[in-house]
TIDO-504445 format. One record per residue: residue in one letter; x negated, y negated, z negated of N, C-alpha, C in turn. Coordinates in nm, 3 decimals. Last residue first. Layout:
REM residues N
+--------+---------+---------+---------+---------+---------+---------+---------+---------+---------+
! residu !     n.u !     n.v !     n.w !    ca.u !    ca.v !    ca.w !     c.u !     c.v !     c.w !
+--------+---------+---------+---------+---------+---------+---------+---------+---------+---------+
!      A !       X !       Y !       Z !       X !       Y !       Z !       X !       Y !       Z !
...
+--------+---------+---------+---------+---------+---------+---------+---------+---------+---------+
END
This chain:
REM residues 102
+--------+---------+---------+---------+---------+---------+---------+---------+---------+---------+
! residu !     n.u !     n.v !     n.w !    ca.u !    ca.v !    ca.w !     c.u !     c.v !     c.w !
+--------+---------+---------+---------+---------+---------+---------+---------+---------+---------+
!      I !   2.913 !  -3.415 !   1.806 !   3.036 !  -3.485 !   1.845 !   3.057 !  -3.471 !   1.994 !
!      F !   2.805 !  -3.146 !   1.600 !   2.786 !  -3.226 !   1.721 !   2.917 !  -3.290 !   1.759 !
!      K !   2.739 !  -3.141 !   1.248 !   2.824 !  -3.106 !   1.364 !   2.788 !  -3.197 !   1.481 !
!      G !   2.613 !  -3.146 !   0.998 !   2.532 !  -3.146 !   1.119 !   2.612 !  -3.108 !   1.243 !
!      R !   2.768 !  -2.928 !   0.752 !   2.709 !  -3.053 !   0.798 !   2.628 !  -3.038 !   0.926 !
!      T !   3.000 !  -2.715 !   0.729 !   2.858 !  -2.703 !   0.759 !   2.793 !  -2.828 !   0.811 !
!      K !   3.208 !  -2.884 !   0.492 !   3.185 !  -2.778 !   0.591 !   3.038 !  -2.785 !   0.630 !
!      G !   3.068 !  -3.016 !   0.192 !   3.180 !  -2.987 !   0.281 !   3.157 !  -2.871 !   0.372 !
!      R !   2.716 !  -3.020 !   0.164 !   2.847 !  -3.081 !   0.137 !   2.950 !  -3.038 !   0.238 !
!      Q !   2.499 !  -2.840 !   0.230 !   2.519 !  -2.892 !   0.095 !   2.660 !  -2.944 !   0.069 !
!      A !   2.376 !  -2.641 !   0.410 !   2.519 !  -2.670 !   0.402 !   2.556 !  -2.726 !   0.265 !
!      C !   2.092 !  -2.573 !   0.223 !   2.164 !  -2.541 !   0.347 !   2.313 !  -2.566 !   0.325 !
!      G !   1.966 !  -2.595 !  -0.015 !   1.981 !  -2.716 !   0.064 !   2.057 !  -2.694 !   0.194 !
!      D !   1.969 !  -2.379 !  -0.172 !   1.849 !  -2.397 !  -0.090 !   1.862 !  -2.517 !   0.002 !
!      A !   2.171 !  -2.276 !  -0.347 !   2.095 !  -2.398 !  -0.378 !   1.966 !  -2.411 !  -0.299 !
!      R !   2.349 !  -2.070 !  -0.382 !   2.215 !  -2.039 !  -0.334 !   2.121 !  -2.155 !  -0.357 !
!      K !   2.593 !  -2.163 !  -0.443 !   2.515 !  -2.105 !  -0.553 !   2.372 !  -2.075 !  -0.511 !
!      S !   2.679 !  -2.241 !  -0.193 !   2.660 !  -2.343 !  -0.295 !   2.581 !  -2.291 !  -0.414 !
!      A !   2.712 !  -2.008 !  -0.051 !   2.597 !  -2.093 !  -0.018 !   2.573 !  -2.197 !  -0.126 !
!      S !   2.797 !  -1.730 !  -0.267 !   2.828 !  -1.840 !  -0.177 !   2.704 !  -1.925 !  -0.153 !
!      S !   2.695 !  -1.505 !  -0.392 !   2.836 !  -1.505 !  -0.355 !   2.871 !  -1.620 !  -0.261 !
!      V !   2.423 !  -1.298 !  -0.354 !   2.464 !  -1.437 !  -0.359 !   2.608 !  -1.443 !  -0.311 !
!      S !   2.307 !  -1.030 !  -0.564 !   2.359 !  -1.084 !  -0.438 !   2.401 !  -1.228 !  -0.461 !
!      G !   2.115 !  -0.756 !  -0.693 !   2.165 !  -0.892 !  -0.697 !   2.215 !  -0.937 !  -0.562 !
!      G !   1.808 !  -0.559 !  -0.662 !   1.952 !  -0.585 !  -0.667 !   1.988 !  -0.731 !  -0.667 !
!      K !   1.500 !  -0.614 !  -0.836 !   1.588 !  -0.530 !  -0.756 !   1.732 !  -0.581 !  -0.768 !
!      K !   1.243 !  -0.865 !  -0.801 !   1.346 !  -0.795 !  -0.876 !   1.436 !  -0.716 !  -0.782 !
!      F !   0.919 !  -0.809 !  -0.651 !   1.041 !  -0.886 !  -0.673 !   1.143 !  -0.801 !  -0.746 !
!      P !   0.702 !  -0.661 !  -0.561 !   0.677 !  -0.780 !  -0.642 !   0.800 !  -0.865 !  -0.668 !
!      A !   0.738 !  -0.307 !  -0.602 !   0.769 !  -0.428 !  -0.527 !   0.751 !  -0.550 !  -0.617 !
!      Q !   0.700 !  -0.060 !  -0.704 !   0.592 !  -0.154 !  -0.723 !   0.616 !  -0.285 !  -0.649 !
!      N !   0.918 !   0.095 !  -0.633 !   0.894 !   0.069 !  -0.774 !   0.785 !  -0.034 !  -0.800 !
!      Y !   0.898 !   0.098 !  -0.350 !   1.020 !   0.053 !  -0.417 !   0.994 !   0.014 !  -0.562 !
!      S !   0.647 !   0.198 !  -0.293 !   0.680 !   0.064 !  -0.247 !   0.805 !   0.011 !  -0.318 !
!      E !   0.668 !   0.454 !  -0.418 !   0.566 !   0.357 !  -0.456 !   0.607 !   0.215 !  -0.418 !
!      Y !   0.887 !   0.577 !  -0.283 !   0.884 !   0.561 !  -0.429 !   0.789 !   0.449 !  -0.470 !
!      E !   0.869 !   0.637 !  -0.016 !   0.924 !   0.508 !  -0.053 !   0.916 !   0.479 !  -0.203 !
!      R !   0.773 !   0.899 !  -0.005 !   0.692 !   0.789 !   0.049 !   0.739 !   0.654 !  -0.002 !
!      A !   0.982 !   1.049 !  -0.113 !   0.853 !   1.046 !  -0.182 !   0.768 !   0.929 !  -0.135 !
!      E !   1.183 !   1.007 !   0.074 !   1.208 !   0.974 !  -0.067 !   1.078 !   0.962 !  -0.144 !
!      R !   1.075 !   1.111 !   0.310 !   1.090 !   0.966 !   0.294 !   1.108 !   0.926 !   0.148 !
!      P !   0.832 !   1.373 !   0.296 !   0.970 !   1.326 !   0.283 !   0.978 !   1.177 !   0.250 !
!      I !   0.575 !   1.374 !   0.537 !   0.608 !   1.369 !   0.394 !   0.750 !   1.315 !   0.381 !
!      R !   0.543 !   1.327 !   0.803 !   0.583 !   1.462 !   0.763 !   0.621 !   1.470 !   0.615 !
!      D !   0.444 !   1.072 !   0.824 !   0.584 !   1.092 !   0.856 !   0.634 !   1.232 !   0.818 !
!      M !   0.175 !   1.114 !   0.771 !   0.254 !   1.040 !   0.674 !   0.404 !   1.063 !   0.698 !
!      R !   0.101 !   1.241 !   1.007 !   0.091 !   1.313 !   0.879 !   0.175 !   1.247 !   0.772 !
!      R !   0.143 !   1.031 !   1.186 !   0.224 !   1.154 !   1.198 !   0.220 !   1.235 !   1.069 !
!      R !  -0.054 !   0.855 !   1.092 !   0.086 !   0.814 !   1.087 !   0.179 !   0.936 !   1.097 !
!      A !  -0.283 !   1.000 !   1.158 !  -0.254 !   0.972 !   1.017 !  -0.107 !   0.932 !   0.999 !
!      E !  -0.257 !   0.990 !   1.438 !  -0.257 !   1.119 !   1.369 !  -0.224 !   1.101 !   1.220 !
!      K !  -0.279 !   0.717 !   1.486 !  -0.155 !   0.788 !   1.522 !  -0.144 !   0.921 !   1.449 !
!      F !  -0.543 !   0.674 !   1.399 !  -0.431 !   0.605 !   1.333 !  -0.300 !   0.678 !   1.361 !
!      G !  -0.684 !   0.829 !   1.582 !  -0.691 !   0.860 !   1.439 !  -0.577 !   0.796 !   1.362 !
!      Q !  -0.626 !   0.689 !   1.816 !  -0.581 !   0.827 !   1.802 !  -0.582 !   0.869 !   1.656 !
!      E !  -0.757 !   0.450 !   1.760 !  -0.612 !   0.449 !   1.780 !  -0.554 !   0.590 !   1.764 !
!      A !  -1.020 !   0.545 !   1.749 !  -0.960 !   0.483 !   1.630 !  -0.808 !   0.482 !   1.642 !
!      D !  -1.055 !   0.632 !   2.012 !  -1.067 !   0.728 !   1.900 !  -1.000 !   0.673 !   1.775 !
!      L !  -1.028 !   0.388 !   2.143 !  -0.931 !   0.494 !   2.169 !  -0.934 !   0.598 !   2.058 !
!      R !  -1.258 !   0.260 !   2.045 !  -1.125 !   0.205 !   2.016 !  -1.017 !   0.312 !   2.036 !
!      E !  -1.455 !   0.419 !   2.157 !  -1.446 !   0.407 !   2.011 !  -1.307 !   0.356 !   1.970 !
!      T !  -1.416 !   0.375 !   2.427 !  -1.388 !   0.508 !   2.375 !  -1.377 !   0.506 !   2.223 !
!      P !  -1.499 !   0.111 !   2.471 !  -1.356 !   0.142 !   2.473 !  -1.322 !   0.280 !   2.415 !
!      M !  -1.732 !  -0.065 !   2.305 !  -1.713 !   0.068 !   2.364 !  -1.565 !   0.107 !   2.359 !
!      L !  -1.705 !  -0.319 !   2.202 !  -1.806 !  -0.295 !   2.305 !  -1.783 !  -0.163 !   2.378 !
!      R !  -1.507 !  -0.293 !   2.017 !  -1.493 !  -0.398 !   2.119 !  -1.590 !  -0.374 !   2.234 !
!      S !  -1.603 !  -0.098 !   1.856 !  -1.483 !  -0.066 !   1.935 !  -1.458 !  -0.173 !   2.040 !
!      F !  -1.813 !  -0.234 !   1.737 !  -1.842 !  -0.122 !   1.827 !  -1.721 !  -0.088 !   1.914 !
!      I !  -1.688 !  -0.417 !   1.569 !  -1.762 !  -0.467 !   1.686 !  -1.790 !  -0.355 !   1.786 !
!      D !  -1.353 !  -0.326 !   1.466 !  -1.498 !  -0.322 !   1.451 !  -1.567 !  -0.368 !   1.581 !
!      T !  -1.089 !  -0.288 !   1.488 !  -1.136 !  -0.426 !   1.495 !  -1.288 !  -0.437 !   1.482 !
!      K !  -1.063 !  -0.015 !   1.460 !  -1.011 !  -0.078 !   1.582 !  -1.063 !  -0.219 !   1.599 !
!      A !  -1.159 !   0.033 !   1.205 !  -1.243 !   0.075 !   1.319 !  -1.194 !   0.011 !   1.449 !
!      K !  -0.945 !  -0.054 !   1.053 !  -1.071 !  -0.128 !   1.045 !  -1.161 !  -0.094 !   1.163 !
!      E !  -0.764 !   0.144 !   1.124 !  -0.732 !   0.004 !   1.153 !  -0.858 !  -0.081 !   1.150 !
!      A !  -0.892 !   0.367 !   1.023 !  -0.872 !   0.356 !   1.168 !  -0.841 !   0.213 !   1.207 !
!      G !  -0.881 !   0.310 !   0.749 !  -1.010 !   0.327 !   0.816 !  -0.998 !   0.311 !   0.966 !
!      Q !  -0.604 !   0.308 !   0.711 !  -0.681 !   0.187 !   0.684 !  -0.817 !   0.193 !   0.753 !
!      M !  -0.544 !   0.574 !   0.776 !  -0.485 !   0.465 !   0.854 !  -0.563 !   0.335 !   0.834 !
!      D !  -0.689 !   0.710 !   0.579 !  -0.721 !   0.731 !   0.720 !  -0.665 !   0.619 !   0.806 !
!      R !  -0.558 !   0.619 !   0.348 !  -0.701 !   0.591 !   0.367 !  -0.740 !   0.605 !   0.514 !
!      R !  -0.302 !   0.729 !   0.399 !  -0.319 !   0.584 !   0.385 !  -0.465 !   0.544 !   0.407 !
!      A !  -0.358 !   1.003 !   0.397 !  -0.306 !   0.941 !   0.520 !  -0.325 !   0.789 !   0.516 !
!      K !  -0.440 !   1.029 !   0.129 !  -0.533 !   1.061 !   0.238 !  -0.487 !   0.996 !   0.368 !
!      D !  -0.206 !   0.952 !  -0.010 !  -0.331 !   0.879 !  -0.029 !  -0.429 !   0.903 !   0.085 !
!      I !  -0.027 !   1.150 !   0.080 !   0.001 !   1.008 !   0.104 !  -0.127 !   0.927 !   0.094 !
!      A !  -0.151 !   1.381 !  -0.019 !  -0.133 !   1.366 !   0.125 !  -0.107 !   1.220 !   0.161 !
!      K !  -0.133 !   1.331 !  -0.293 !  -0.264 !   1.347 !  -0.232 !  -0.256 !   1.326 !  -0.081 !
!      Q !   0.146 !   1.328 !  -0.318 !   0.069 !   1.208 !  -0.348 !  -0.070 !   1.213 !  -0.288 !
!      E !   0.211 !   1.594 !  -0.255 !   0.257 !   1.486 !  -0.168 !   0.177 !   1.358 !  -0.191 !
!      K !   0.092 !   1.720 !  -0.476 !   0.048 !   1.754 !  -0.341 !   0.088 !   1.643 !  -0.243 !
!      E !   0.242 !   1.611 !  -0.686 !   0.097 !   1.590 !  -0.682 !   0.042 !   1.616 !  -0.542 !
!      T !   0.543 !   1.462 !  -0.553 !   0.471 !   1.566 !  -0.625 !   0.322 !   1.538 !  -0.612 !
!      P !   0.672 !   1.127 !  -0.592 !   0.613 !   1.234 !  -0.512 !   0.543 !   1.338 !  -0.600 !
!      K !   0.983 !   1.038 !  -0.732 !   0.838 !   1.038 !  -0.750 !   0.778 !   1.153 !  -0.669 !
!      R !   1.235 !   0.926 !  -0.504 !   1.186 !   1.013 !  -0.611 !   1.034 !   1.005 !  -0.617 !
!      V !   1.530 !   0.783 !  -0.393 !   1.387 !   0.764 !  -0.410 !   1.344 !   0.854 !  -0.524 !
!      P !   1.799 !   0.784 !  -0.159 !   1.735 !   0.835 !  -0.280 !   1.584 !   0.816 !  -0.279 !
!      F !   1.907 !   0.465 !  -0.031 !   1.870 !   0.603 !  -0.011 !   1.801 !   0.653 !  -0.137 !
!      G !   1.945 !   0.208 !  -0.099 !   2.054 !   0.273 !  -0.029 !   2.024 !   0.419 !   0.000 !
!      A !   1.785 !   0.197 !  -0.427 !   1.802 !   0.158 !  -0.287 !   1.919 !   0.233 !  -0.225 !
!      M !   1.942 !   0.158 !  -0.751 !   1.837 !   0.202 !  -0.660 !   1.868 !   0.157 !  -0.518 !
+--------+---------+---------+---------+---------+---------+---------+---------+---------+---------+
END
């Protein structure tokens, strides 16, 4: 697992996460809306809504918030590279670090 504990959120926490996420997405969309460009108060309201949703999200325990992103990540977990030669990305291919200045 990650460097911190991750657990599945309770039903109440999941509802709070979903609501905060929807509110943040709505506020983000409202910030770029044409009305917010024309009316500064609309933009301020959207920014305030985003901050409020972010605060609500931060009240949920981190272990519950990170569960989704950790388990649904599009890449494999763990693993490490022991040397640059095993990495095979073309960086420092031969000898010491090629490309020295004279």
